[in-house]
N, C-alpha and C positions, 0 to 999 in steps of 0.2 A: 159220579152222580150228575145227570143232566136233568134240566127243567123238564124237558120232554118226557122222561121217565116218570116223574111226579104227576104229570098231567095224565099219562096213561093209567097210573094207579088209581088216581081219583075217579077216572071213568069206569074202571073195573069195580071199584067199591060202590059206585053208584049203581051199577047195572047188576052186579053179582054173578057175573059169568065173562070169562076171558073171551069165549067165542062170540057173544053178542057184542061185547066192548070192541073187539076187533073189527067186526062189521061197522059199529058206529064211527070207528077212527080210520076206516078204509085201510085196515091193515090185515095181514094174514095172521092166523092164530098163532103159528109158530113164532113169528116176528114179535108179537105182543108178548107171548110167554118167554121168550129169549131176553127181551128188555127188563121184564120184572125179575127174572131169575138173576140177571147181572146186577140189578139194583140190590136184591137181597145179599149177594155174594159180597158186594162191595161193602154194604153196611154191616155185614156180619150178623144179620138177624133173618128169622123167618117171618115174612110179612103176610102172607095168604096161606090159609088151610084150602088144600085143593081136594075135592071129591068128585064123584060121578054126577052129583046134584048141583055143582057149581063151585064157587070158591067164596070165603068169607075172611075177614080180617082176623089174624091172631091178635093177642092182647098187645104185643109189641107193635103189630101192624096198625092197630088203632092208635097208638101213641104216636107213631111215625107220621101217620097221615094228618093228624094234628098240626104237627110242625110244618108238614109238606104243604098243606093248604095256607098256612101263612106266607110260605115263599111264593106259590103260584098266584095268591091274592095280591102281592106286591108286585109280581110281574105284570098281572092284569092292569094294575093301576098305573105302572110305567108305560105300557103300550096305549092305554087310553090317554095319557097325558101328552105323549110325545110321538107316538107313531102317526105318521101321516098329518102331522100337525105343521103348518107353516108359520104359524103366528103364535107365539107364547107370550103369556102375560108376564110383566115384571114382577119378581118375587123377592121378598125379605121377610125373615122372622128374627124376632128379638125376644130373648127371655130375661126377665129382670126380676130382682127383689122389688118390694113395693115402695118405689121411688116415684114421686110426682115429677121430678125433673126428668126421668127417662120417658115418661109419658108426655110431658109438655114438648120435649125434643121430638117425640115421634108425631105429634100433632103438626109442629111446624115443618119437618121432613116432608110430611104428605101434602101440606099445603102448598109447598114449593115445588113439588114434584108434578111435571107435566107429562101426562100420558093418557091415552084413551082408556086403558084398562091396566090393572095391576092386581096382585095378590099379596097384601101385607098383613103380618101377624105380629101382635105384641101380647106377650104372656107375662102377666104378673103372677109369679108362682113360687113354690117353695125353693130352697136352696139346692137340695138334691136334685130336683127336677131341671134346673138352670144348668147343672154340670152335665146331666145325661142328655139334655136337649142339644148342647152344643156338641158333645161327644159323638152323639149319633147323627149329627148335621140336620136336626130337626130345626134347630135355630142357628144362625150364623153368628150372633153375638150373644153374650149373656153379661148381665150387670150385677155385681154383688160387692160386698165389702170384706176387708180383711182387719184385724187388729191383733194385739200381741197375744190374745186368747186362743183365736181360731187359726192363726196363720200356718202353724206347722201342719195341722191336720188337712187344711185346705190344699196346701201346697203340695202335700203328699198325693191328694186326690188329682190335682191338676197334672201331676207327673204321670200318674197311673193311667189318666184318660187321654194323655197327649194334648193338654190344653195349655195355651199360653195366657198369662195374666199380664195385662198392662195397666198401670196406674193412670187414673184420670185426675184425682185430687185428693188432698187430705182435709179432714174436717174435725174440729173439736166437738166433743158430745154436747147435745142440745136435748131439750124435750119438746114436745108439741103438746100444747094444751089449748083449750078453749079460751077465746079472749075474755070470757066472762068469769074464767077461774080466778080465784084471789091471787094466786101466784104469778098472774100475767102482768101484774104491775112491777115485779121484782126484775132487776137487771140480771140477775144471776140467781140460780136455785140450788140447794144443796140435797143430798139423799135424804137428810132428815126431814127436810120440807114436804117430800112426797110420801112420807110414812103411811099416811091414812088415806090416800088417794087410790083409786083402783088402777092398777098397771095393766096397761094394754100390750099385747105382743101378737105377732103373726104365728099361727100354727105351722108346724112343719111335717104334718102326716106321719107316716111311719118312720121317717127319719128325724125322730125327736131328739137327736143328740143335742147337747148344749151347743156343741161346735157349729151346727147348722143354723142356729138362731140368727135372725136378721137384726136383733138388738145386742148391744152391749150388756154386760152385767147379767148374763143368762142363768148363771148358777146362783144368783142371790135369791133369798127367800123374800116372798112379797105377802102381805096379810092380805090383800086383795088382788087377784090376778085373773084377767079375762083374756082368752085367746080368741082370736078371730081369723077370717081367711081373706079379707079384702079391705082396701083402703076406705072405701065409702062407709063400711060399718065401723072402722076404727075412729074415723072422724066424728060419726054420729055419736059414738059412745063418749068421746072426749067432751062434747057439747051436752049430751044427755045426762051423764054421770059424773062429769068434772074428772074423767080419767085423764092419763098421760101415757106417752110412749117415748122411748129414746130415739133420737134421730141425727141427722147429718147437720140440720139447721136450716137446710134448703126447703122452702115451702112455696108452692105455686098458687098465688092468689087467683090467677086466670082459671085454674082448675079446681080450687079448694074453697072459693070465695075468701071473705075476710074474717070468717068465724074461727080459724085456727092461727096461733102464733108460735113462733120457735122462741124459746128461752135458753140461753147458755147454761150448761151443768157445770158445777164446781166438781170437776173430776180429772185427774191427770190421766188421761186415756187419749187416743187419737185413733180416728176411723180412716182407712185407706179405701176409698172407692175406685173401683176399676172394672175392665171388661175382660172377657175372656173369649177365645177363639180356638178353633182346632189347630194344632200344630201342622196338620196335614194339608190345609188349604190356605190360599191367600184370600183376603177380603175382596168381595165384589165391589163393583163401583157404588152400588146401591148401599152396601154396608159401610163404606167409607163415607159416603154422603151423610148417612145417619149419625156416625160417629162425630163428623164435623159439625153437624147441627147441634149434637149434644155438648161438645166441647163449648161451642158459643153460648149456648143456653147457660152452661156452668159459669162461663166468664161473666155473663149478664148479672149473675147473682153475687159476684165479687170473689170467686174462687179462682185461683190460678191453677190450670191444668198442667199436668206433667206429660211433656212430650216423648222423653227419652227412655224412661225407665220400663223395661220390659224383662220378665224373667218367667221361667217354667216352675 
């Protein structure tokens, strides 16, 4: 199958005539007919109904054309992006669970980056999206956490998707709450202390398995549970409803002002925060620069980063 054949098929479907499509493509009618017949034989399906009145797509042909258009659209994007382009913008995409430290590091990275133009993307997104983004090269780096509960499931997915996980740091469980919350004066909180407060968590879309949760204790029952999609909302609900969420304990006052505080949780658990990349590629210089900035930011908050531990 050749991209050119897909382009021919699109033109035939648009015009409804092999003869007229051939004229439009500056081809002979036999050449165009032969190209489509080769495509049908290779795919093992009948793509076109042929009659004296012209041609039309079969049911299989309509489905095939739907997929074919995705391919030709991507080719068109590639050509527009790279063909006859002498100067290319610097590009970097990061996908992350909802961590303020990854955003803060992204801000510092951009502030220090000296270039006339660039295209950078930071996606705070669902766990499944992070895996898919990095596996499909939509993002170069993904940031997420492991613990004893989700480790086996996520490591299996890392292997299936050819992803490499590297540890950044380990953190004891904390909660985020408003500084006006009565619990904010405590040096440590227990699960019993949280019973009557609204629990806040990030929704995971269609991948609502407990193993994809961004929070520990995802299988626990809560009297009051609110799911949200972004950090701004979760922080607003902490202030407005005295809600709480589980966290690493790293909070960025530069990004979140001083209305939210982190309190240690009396729980024998440990969060392993790390980053993933595709096993098929090496990090770009921009990706390496972002990771260096991220590690420095984590160090500034008193966490020791792990330099050597890497596994699939």
